[in-house]
C-alpha positions as a Markdown table, in Angstrom:
| # | Residue | x | y | z |
|---|---|---|---|---|
| 1 | Met | 14.4 | -10.8 | -38.4 |
| 2 | Ile | 13.4 | -7.3 | -37.2 |
| 3 | Ile | 15.5 | -5.6 | -34.7 |
| 4 | Ile | 13.8 | -2.8 | -32.6 |
| 5 | Gln | 15.7 | -1.4 | -29.6 |
| 6 | His | 16.2 | -4.4 | -27.2 |
| 7 | Thr | 13.9 | -6.7 | -29.2 |
| 8 | Val | 14.4 | -9.2 | -32.0 |
| 9 | Leu | 11.1 | -10.1 | -33.8 |
| 10 | Ser | 10.6 | -13.0 | -36.2 |
| 11 | Asp | 9.5 | -12.0 | -39.8 |
| 12 | Asp | 6.3 | -14.0 | -39.1 |
| 13 | Ile | 5.1 | -11.2 | -36.9 |
| 14 | Arg | 5.2 | -8.9 | -40.0 |
| 15 | Asp | 4.2 | -11.5 | -42.6 |
| 16 | Glu | 1.4 | -13.6 | -41.0 |
| 17 | Lys | -2.2 | -12.5 | -40.6 |
| 18 | Phe | -4.2 | -13.0 | -37.5 |
| 19 | Val | -7.4 | -11.7 | -36.0 |
| 20 | Cys | -9.0 | -13.7 | -33.0 |
| 21 | Gln | -12.4 | -15.2 | -33.9 |
| 22 | Leu | -13.6 | -16.3 | -30.4 |
| 23 | Thr | -16.9 | -17.5 | -31.8 |
| 24 | Arg | -15.1 | -20.2 | -33.7 |
| 25 | Cys | -12.2 | -21.2 | -31.3 |
| 26 | Lys | -14.3 | -20.6 | -28.1 |
| 27 | Gly | -11.3 | -19.3 | -26.3 |
| 28 | Ala | -9.4 | -22.6 | -26.5 |
| 29 | Cys | -6.1 | -21.0 | -25.7 |
| 30 | Cys | -7.4 | -20.5 | -22.2 |
| 31 | Val | -7.8 | -24.4 | -21.7 |
| 32 | Glu | -5.5 | -26.1 | -24.1 |
| 33 | Gly | -1.8 | -26.7 | -23.3 |
| 34 | Asp | 0.2 | -28.2 | -20.6 |
| 35 | Gln | 0.3 | -25.3 | -18.1 |
| 36 | Gly | -1.2 | -22.0 | -17.3 |
| 37 | Ala | -0.5 | -18.7 | -18.8 |
| 38 | Pro | 3.1 | -17.6 | -18.6 |
| 39 | Leu | 3.8 | -14.8 | -16.1 |
| 40 | Asp | 6.4 | -12.2 | -15.7 |
| 41 | Pro | 7.8 | -11.8 | -12.2 |
| 42 | Asp | 6.4 | -8.3 | -12.0 |
| 43 | Glu | 2.9 | -9.5 | -12.5 |
| 44 | Leu | 2.9 | -11.7 | -9.3 |
| 45 | Pro | 2.2 | -8.9 | -6.9 |
| 46 | Ile | -0.3 | -7.4 | -9.3 |
| 47 | Leu | -2.3 | -10.7 | -9.3 |
| 48 | Ala | -2.2 | -10.8 | -5.5 |
| 49 | Arg | -3.3 | -7.2 | -5.2 |
| 50 | Ile | -6.3 | -7.5 | -7.7 |
| 51 | Tyr | -7.5 | -10.9 | -6.7 |
| 52 | Asp | -10.4 | -9.6 | -4.4 |
| 53 | Gln | -11.8 | -7.6 | -7.3 |
| 54 | Val | -11.4 | -10.4 | -9.8 |
| 55 | Ala | -12.7 | -13.2 | -7.6 |
| 56 | Pro | -16.4 | -12.4 | -8.2 |
| 57 | Phe | -15.9 | -12.9 | -12.1 |
| 58 | Leu | -14.4 | -16.4 | -11.6 |
| 59 | Thr | -16.0 | -19.8 | -11.4 |
| 60 | Pro | -16.3 | -21.5 | -8.1 |
| 61 | Glu | -13.7 | -24.0 | -9.3 |
| 62 | Gly | -11.3 | -21.2 | -10.3 |
| 63 | Arg | -11.7 | -19.5 | -7.0 |
| 64 | Ala | -11.1 | -22.8 | -5.1 |
| 65 | Glu | -8.0 | -23.5 | -7.2 |
| 66 | Ile | -6.6 | -20.1 | -6.6 |
| 67 | Glu | -7.4 | -20.3 | -2.8 |
| 68 | Arg | -5.5 | -23.6 | -2.7 |
| 69 | Ser | -2.5 | -22.9 | -5.0 |
| 70 | Gly | -2.3 | -19.1 | -5.0 |
| 71 | Thr | -2.8 | -16.3 | -7.6 |
| 72 | Ser | 0.3 | -17.7 | -9.5 |
| 73 | Val | 2.3 | -21.0 | -9.5 |
| 74 | Val | 5.8 | -22.1 | -10.3 |
| 75 | Glu | 5.6 | -24.9 | -12.9 |
| 76 | Ala | 7.8 | -28.0 | -12.8 |
| 77 | Asp | 10.0 | -26.4 | -15.4 |
| 78 | Gly | 10.5 | -23.3 | -13.1 |
| 79 | Thr | 8.4 | -20.9 | -15.2 |
| 80 | Leu | 5.8 | -18.7 | -13.5 |
| 81 | Ala | 2.2 | -19.3 | -14.7 |
| 82 | Thr | -1.5 | -18.9 | -13.7 |
| 83 | Pro | -2.9 | -21.8 | -11.8 |
| 84 | Thr | -5.0 | -24.3 | -13.8 |
| 85 | Ile | -8.1 | -26.3 | -12.8 |
| 86 | Gly | -7.2 | -30.0 | -13.0 |
| 87 | Gly | -4.4 | -29.3 | -15.4 |
| 88 | Arg | -6.8 | -27.8 | -17.9 |
| 89 | Glu | -8.4 | -24.4 | -18.1 |
| 90 | Cys | -6.8 | -21.4 | -16.4 |
| 91 | Ala | -8.2 | -20.7 | -13.0 |
| 92 | Tyr | -9.0 | -17.1 | -14.2 |
| 93 | Ala | -11.2 | -18.3 | -17.1 |
| 94 | Leu | -14.9 | -18.5 | -17.2 |
| 95 | Tyr | -17.4 | -19.7 | -19.7 |
| 96 | Asp | -19.9 | -17.1 | -21.0 |
| 97 | Glu | -23.5 | -17.8 | -22.1 |
| 98 | Leu | -22.3 | -19.0 | -25.5 |
| 99 | Gly | -19.7 | -21.3 | -24.0 |
| 100 | Ile | -16.8 | -19.1 | -24.9 |
| 101 | Leu | -14.0 | -19.0 | -22.4 |
| 102 | Lys | -13.2 | -15.4 | -21.3 |
| 103 | Cys | -10.7 | -14.0 | -18.8 |
| 104 | Gly | -12.1 | -13.1 | -15.4 |
| 105 | Ile | -9.3 | -10.5 | -15.0 |
| 106 | Glu | -10.2 | -8.9 | -18.3 |
| 107 | Gln | -13.8 | -8.9 | -17.2 |
| 108 | Ala | -13.0 | -7.0 | -14.0 |
| 109 | His | -10.8 | -4.6 | -16.0 |
| 110 | Arg | -13.6 | -3.9 | -18.5 |
| 111 | Ala | -16.0 | -3.4 | -15.5 |
| 112 | Gly | -13.6 | -0.6 | -14.3 |
| 113 | Leu | -12.7 | -2.4 | -11.1 |
| 114 | Ile | -8.9 | -2.9 | -11.8 |
| 115 | Asp | -6.3 | -1.1 | -14.0 |
| 116 | Tyr | -4.5 | -4.3 | -15.2 |
| 117 | Pro | -6.0 | -5.8 | -18.4 |
| 118 | Lys | -4.7 | -9.3 | -18.0 |
| 119 | Pro | -1.4 | -11.1 | -18.2 |
| 120 | Ile | 0.8 | -9.8 | -20.9 |
| 121 | Ser | 1.4 | -13.3 | -22.3 |
| 122 | Cys | -2.3 | -13.7 | -22.9 |
| 123 | His | -2.6 | -10.1 | -24.2 |
| 124 | Leu | 0.2 | -10.6 | -26.8 |
| 125 | Tyr | -0.9 | -14.0 | -27.9 |
| 126 | Pro | 0.0 | -15.4 | -30.6 |
| 127 | Ile | 3.3 | -13.7 | -29.9 |
| 128 | Arg | 5.5 | -15.5 | -27.3 |
| 129 | Ile | 8.5 | -13.8 | -25.7 |
| 130 | Thr | 11.7 | -15.6 | -24.8 |
| 131 | Lys | 14.0 | -13.4 | -22.5 |
| 132 | Tyr | 17.7 | -13.4 | -23.2 |
| 133 | Asp | 20.5 | -11.4 | -21.7 |
| 134 | Gly | 20.1 | -8.0 | -23.0 |
| 135 | Phe | 17.2 | -8.6 | -25.4 |
| 136 | Asp | 13.7 | -10.2 | -25.9 |
| 137 | Ala | 13.0 | -12.5 | -28.8 |
| 138 | Leu | 9.5 | -12.2 | -30.0 |
| 139 | Asn | 8.1 | -15.2 | -32.0 |
| 140 | Tyr | 4.9 | -15.9 | -33.7 |
| 141 | Asp | 3.4 | -19.1 | -32.1 |
| 142 | Arg | 1.7 | -21.4 | -34.5 |
| 143 | Trp | -1.2 | -23.4 | -33.0 |
| 144 | Asp | -3.8 | -25.4 | -34.8 |
| 145 | Ile | -6.6 | -24.0 | -32.4 |
| 146 | Cys | -5.9 | -20.6 | -33.9 |
| 147 | Ala | -6.7 | -21.6 | -37.6 |
| 148 | Pro | -9.9 | -19.5 | -37.5 |
| 149 | Ala | -8.0 | -16.5 | -36.4 |
| 150 | Cys | -5.3 | -17.0 | -39.2 |
| 151 | Ala | -8.2 | -17.4 | -41.8 |
| 152 | Asn | -9.9 | -14.3 | -40.4 |
| 153 | Gly | -6.7 | -12.3 | -40.3 |
| 154 | Lys | -6.0 | -13.2 | -43.9 |
| 155 | Ala | -9.5 | -12.3 | -45.1 |
| 156 | Leu | -9.3 | -9.0 | -43.3 |
| 157 | Gly | -5.6 | -8.4 | -44.4 |
| 158 | Val | -4.4 | -7.8 | -40.7 |
| 159 | Pro | -0.8 | -8.7 | -39.9 |
| 160 | Val | 0.0 | -10.0 | -36.3 |
| 161 | Tyr | 1.8 | -6.7 | -35.4 |
| 162 | Arg | -1.2 | -4.6 | -36.3 |
| 163 | Phe | -3.6 | -6.9 | -34.5 |
| 164 | Leu | -1.5 | -6.6 | -31.5 |
| 165 | Glu | -0.8 | -2.9 | -31.5 |
| 166 | Gly | -2.4 | -2.3 | -28.1 |
| 167 | Pro | -0.6 | -5.2 | -26.3 |
| 168 | Leu | 2.7 | -4.5 | -28.1 |
| 169 | Thr | 2.4 | -0.8 | -27.0 |
| 170 | Arg | 1.6 | -1.8 | -23.5 |
| 171 | Lys | 4.6 | -4.1 | -23.2 |
| 172 | Tyr | 7.2 | -1.9 | -25.0 |
| 173 | Gly | 5.8 | 1.7 | -25.4 |
| 174 | Ala | 4.5 | 3.9 | -28.0 |
| 175 | Glu | 8.0 | 4.9 | -29.2 |
| 176 | Trp | 8.9 | 1.3 | -29.7 |
| 177 | Tyr | 5.8 | 0.5 | -31.7 |
| 178 | Ala | 6.3 | 3.6 | -33.8 |
| 179 | Glu | 9.8 | 2.4 | -34.6 |
| 180 | Leu | 8.4 | -1.0 | -35.6 |
| 181 | Leu | 5.9 | 0.6 | -37.9 |
| 182 | Arg | 8.7 | 2.6 | -39.7 |
| 183 | Glu | 10.8 | -0.7 | -40.0 |
| 184 | Val | 8.0 | -2.9 | -41.4 |
| 185 | Glu | 6.0 | -0.4 | -43.3 |
| 186 | Gly | 8.6 | 2.0 | -44.4 |
């Protein structure tokens, strides 16, 4: 385990290689699974605030689901998540011309309409965070749909923590990330 400030990271975050390859997986993480993307409580008002700017990037089905259930939902297990369409793809997801799922929130961000890139759980994937009293546990999530990303990361020699430098810095700050680099790279 790697301990940085108020976080405990699994060694896999240092040791495993990963670089998304959307042309191979087609954004399957936006449609597979049993619920929407996990959300932090502080993201709920953000999603409500940016919805009007994001809506034009969404599918009609996604907009209809968000209008019906809200910009976020509480799952049966009590976790906060993005709504899904028929229990499948995230309501914020859209298919591009190549059939690849993309995030409508991220598309609005790239267009310069909003300052929020996307939910932090999506931005940090394949890292999943479990919150405990006084610390966050960061674990590498192994999922067969990410086999192309693992092979790509291995071929390029990019460890998970390097691939996720931007999202990790977004979540924990530049000082935290610099400390992580000192810890794992010496």
